[in-house]
N, C-alpha and C positions, 0 to 999 in steps of 0.2 A: 428061638434064641438067636438065630443068625439071620434074622430078617434086616439085612443091609447090604451094603456092596464096597469093599475097598480092593482097590487094585493099584499094583504099584508096577513100574516099568523103568529100566535101564538103559540107556542108549546115550554114547558118544561122550561118557564121564559124566552123565546127568541122571540122577535117580527122582522120578516123580512118583507122589503117592497121592491118590485120589479117594475121596468117601463120599457118598451121599448124605443129605441132611434129614431125612425123614424119621419121625419118633411118632409112634402111636400109644393110645390107650383104648384099650378094647380094639373095637372097630371104627375108631375115630383118629384122625390124623389131629396133633397137638402141637407138632413143630415141624416145619420144613428146613431151618437152618441150622439146625445140631453139628457140631465139629466132632467128627470121630476119627481125625487124624492130629496130629501134635508132634511138635519137636522135642528131642531129649537132650540131656547133657549138653546145655548151651549150644545147639545146634548140630552135635556131632552125630546124629542120628535123627530120622524120622519114622512114625510108628502110626499104626492105624488099627482098629479092633471091630470085631463084630462079637456081639453077644451081650450079656449082661454089663451096665455101663459101671456099678460100682466094682465087679470083679475084675473088668479091664484095667481099670484106674490101678486098682491094688498089685496088679500084675506088671505094669508099665512101670510102676513105683520100684517094684522089684527089679526089673529090667535095668532101669536107669542107675540103680545104685550098683548093679554088677558092671555095667558100662563104665562108671568112673572108677571102680576098683581095679578093673581091668585095662583101663587108661585106652576105651574107646575102642578096642578090641571086640567086634559086633559079633563074631561066632562064639567066643568064649564066654562073653555075657550071657547070649541067648541060650548055649548050653548049660550053665548055671541057673538060669531062670527056670528053665523046664525041670530040672533035676529037683529042684527045691519045690516047684508048682507039683510034680508028680509025687513026691515022699512026702510032704507036709501035711499033717493030718487037716490042717485046717485050708490050706490051700488046695489040696486036690480036688474041694467040691466047687472051685472056682470056675464058672462056665463062660468061656471066651476063646476067640481066636485071635491071633495077633500076626502082624505082618510089621516087621522091623527091616530098617535098610539103612545104610549109609552111602558113600560116594562109589563105592565099589560092589555091592553085593545087596540081595536082598535075601531074607529068611523069612518062613513061616513056622510059628511056633503052635503048640497045642498042649493041652492037658494029658492027653495019653502018652507023652513023652517024645514027642516028634519035634526036631529041627530040620527043615526041609530047605535046601538050597537048589531051587529049580534048575532044570537045564538050561531052558531059555530065560533070559533076564524078564521074566513076567511072572507076577504071582497075583493071587484075588482071593477073598474070602467072602463069606457070607451068602445070602441066599441067589444073589444075583451074580456072585463069584464065577461060575462056570462060564457064563454068557460075555463077563468082562473078560475074561482071559483069553476064550477064544477071538474077540474082537480085538485085542491088544497084539496077540500073535500075529494075527492077520494082519494088521497094520505095520507090525514091526518088519514083518518079512517082505511087505509089499509096498511099502512106502517111503519117502524119507522124512517123515514127519519128526519133529522131537519128542522126547519122552513125555513132556509135560501134555501136547497136544494128544498124543495117543492114549493117555491114562485119562484124560477129559472124556475124550471120544468114546472110548471102550465102557466109561461109566454111562454116558448117555446113550448107548445101546443096548446095555444091559437094561436101565431103567423102561426102555420100549418093550421089554420083554417081561422082566419080573416086576409082579404087583408091589412087592416091598421095598423096591427101590426108588426112590423119588426125592423131590425136595431140591435143596441146594447142595452143588458140588463144591467141594473145598479141595485145591491142589496144593500140595507142598513140592517144592522142588529143592535139591541137595545136590552141589557141585557145579561145574561150568564156568566159563568166563565172567558169566553174569550173577555169578553166586553172592548172595548179599546185597544186591543192587537196591532191593526194595526194603522199606522199614528204616529202625535205627542204627543200624549195623552191628546190634548186639547179637543178631540171628542170622545163623548161616543160611536159612531157608527162605523162600519165596513162597508166599500166600496169595493164590489166585482164588477167589469164590465166586461163584456166577450160579444163576439159577439154571438147571438143567432142562428146565421146559417141561417136566412131567410131574408138576407137584398136584394135579388132579387126581392121582392114583390114590384109592384107598389101601389102607395097611390093615393087617389082622393082628389078634391078641398077642401077645408077647414080644412085640417087635421092640427093641433095645429098652429091655425093663430097667427099673430104677432111676436113679437121677440123671437129671439134665448133663448131658456130655459138655456143654459149655460150662458148667461147675467146676472147672478143673481147680484142685486144692492149691 
């Protein structure tokens, strides 16, 4: 269920969220350019997911609703989402991992009732998550690279190790002096999509089950 990689990095007032684009059916890659990261609440937050696509979209809609109810308070929205996810008879069966972030913090949400704010401003989920997190931490501590470059590079490194991470990397950023410089101005994020050069890797059954991640309601 977690055959993907999502990694988030915060540095110097900018939060970057990167996700790979591979989708498989059985042992065949059917898509390399799926989008597993998205903006929420008119650019107030960004989010990414690993797991069943339809389940993740349901949870993201719940989170976005709570985010609007709590006027953009990320932590309160996350806690309310996880509380409902954990206790609701239907939602408790949803299988996904979420990373949500704003200009100040990064949170990881799970169906076991966890809302985790990491000690370091880096978080990652999915099969390649540990590799991406290790790479991002090393770059954060030993380089002056910006958040988007760190997130993108960490994803590329994970793709070299994890067979289920591949395709096209999509990077969203939130915050910073250039915030909203690209696009039509209605969205606070910047979207930088590029091939990660590892698109020839093969996936396995169960990778990103369900609907096409680009088919956002």
